[in-house]
N, C-alpha and C positions, 0 to 999 in steps of 0.2 A: 448220343451218349444212354446209356442206362447205369442207373443208381439203383446198387443192391443194400437194402440194409437186412442184417442178419450177423449171426454168430456161429461157433463151431459145435455146429449139432448133425445129427444127420439132413435132416430136413433141411437145414441152411447148404449143407454140402450138395445135395441134389441140383440147385442151381448155379452153382461155382462150378460144377461139373460139366453141367450144359454150356453156361457160357466161353468157357475154357472150350469146350471141342466146337464151338459154335465159330470163335474167333472173334467175337462180338467185342468192342471196346465198355468197357464198365469201368465204376470205381465203386471201391466198397465202401460202406459204412458201420462200424462196428457197433450192434446193437447191444449191450451187455446186459442178459438176462438175470443174470445175478445179482446186477444191481439197481433192476426195475427200468434200466430205459426204456421196454416196452410197452412201460405203461404212460412216458412222455404224451403230451398233446400231439408233438410234431410227428410220432411215428403212429400216431392213433390214426392221425387224419388219412395217411396210406392204408393201414392194416389194423381196422376197427377192431379185430379179435386181438389185437394185442399178441400178437404170433409173429415171430419172423419164419420164414424172409418176407420180406416183399420187396417191391420195383417198382421204378418209375422210369418211363421209357418216354425221353426228347421226342422221339419221331413213332411215336403209337401209326395204328390204322390208318388215321386219316391224316397222319400227317403233325398231327395237335396233341400236346405230352399224354402219358397215361400210366395208369398205377396202380398194381395187382398186387393183391395180396393170395395164400396159399399155396404152398411148395406142388402141389398139380398144376394146378391152375397158370401157372407160371412156366410151369415146361411145355406143356401144350403151347401156350401164345410163343413161348421161342420157336419152338418146333413150326408153328406153322409160318410165324415171320423168315424165320432162314427156309423153309423147305427144306430142314434136315432134322435127322434121327426119330422119325415119325414116317411109319411103311404108307406106302401111298398103295399098294394092293387091299383091296378091300376087305380080303380076309385076313390078311395080315396086321393091319389096322386094327382090326377087331381085337384079333390076341393081346396086341400094344395097349389098348385100353384097358381090356379086363383085368392085366395083372398092373397097369398102375393104379388103377380101382381100389385092388388087391392090395396094394402096398399102404393105399391110401387108410383102407376102411380096416386092416386086421393085419400086416405086420407091420404097420408102423403104430399104431394104437398099442395092440397088445406090447409088442417088445420094449415101447415105450415105460406100458406100469411094471415089468420085468425090470428093465432099469432102474425104477424109482424103489421096488421095494428091496430089492436086493444091493442097489449102492448107499441112494439117498434117503431112505427112510427112518423117519428119526427113532423108532423104535422098532424091534426085533415084531414084524408080523408073518410066522408061519404060513398060514392060511395065505395072504397075497403075494408072497413068496412061489409057494407051489401052485397056486393056481396058475401065474402067468409066464412061469417057468413053464410049465405044464404046456402050454398055449404057444408058447414063443416056438419049442421046438415040435409041436405038430404041424406049423407053418412053415418052419424049415422041410419036414418031409416032405409039405406037399410041393417045395420049391426043387427041393431035392429030386423029386417022381418026376417036374414037370421039365428039366434041364436035363434029362435021361439021353436024350437021342436030340439035343440042341447044344449047337455053343453059345447062343444068347436067348433073351426072353422070346423073342419071335423066330427065331431059327438060324439063320447064319448070320445077320445084318447087327448089327447095335443099335439099342434104342433107348425113347426116353425112360421105357419101363426099366432097362438094365438101370441106368442114372439115379430111376427113386426107390430101388432094394437094395444097392450095392451099401449105401452108405449105412443105411442099418444092421445090415449082414458083415457089417467089418466091426461091428460091437459085439462079437458073439460071448466074448469074457463076460461080458454085462449081464449076460443071458445065461450062465452056465452052460452055455455049446460046445458041444467038443465038434472040431472040425473035423475029426477023423469018422466021428456017426453021420455026418454028409460030405461023402467023397466027390459027389457031382455039384453041388454048390461051393464046394471047395476049388475045383478045377475051374468053374467061369470065377470066380472070386481071382483067382493068380490071374485068369485073360483077361481081364479086368485092368487090374493092377499093373498089368504091362504095358499099359497105356498113357502118355506120358502127363495128356490134358488130367485122365483120371486123377493122376496123383497131385499133379497141381492144385486141382480143383478141393481135396481132399484136406490141402496143408489151408485153404483158404477160411475163415481169416483166423492167424495162429493167434489162439485164445490163451496161451500158457501164461 
């Protein structure tokens, strides 16, 4: 059994998509980041950076329990555990790793800053809005170009790179992005949205 500590954010939903895709049994523990649950000692014991998501797996690599934090590390761990959604072809694996790191290092952090200045900042900061929405749209353009001749990030097969990028793309309105400006990404998003396990993963946990 996997215990998942999460909240309804793009980073959290990367992992619920993966768990649903792999059909692994898991139990959800809601970490309300608005209420400060991420600072509880029990959570910090498995996620010392006080960020969701985190998991514990009762059947780790050596048969003993293991805990992980950082969404990208969790995706890689689950892919290796199950043998799924991580290409085995060396060149395809390189592409998958490149784009997973691209999401972790750019597409997530920069879009997250756009979310902050566009929706959550307590005062209007025009410089912050301009800086991060401009960067968000640049990154969308990079993704749109990459997907022009591919169904998925790595080509014809869906992978953890798709799972990592998709939840961030779904909050395009928070980034003031118009999907019509990025038609290739939009088609890719529609392709992923048609997968039942992705739709379910995007609803866990329901934080309304």
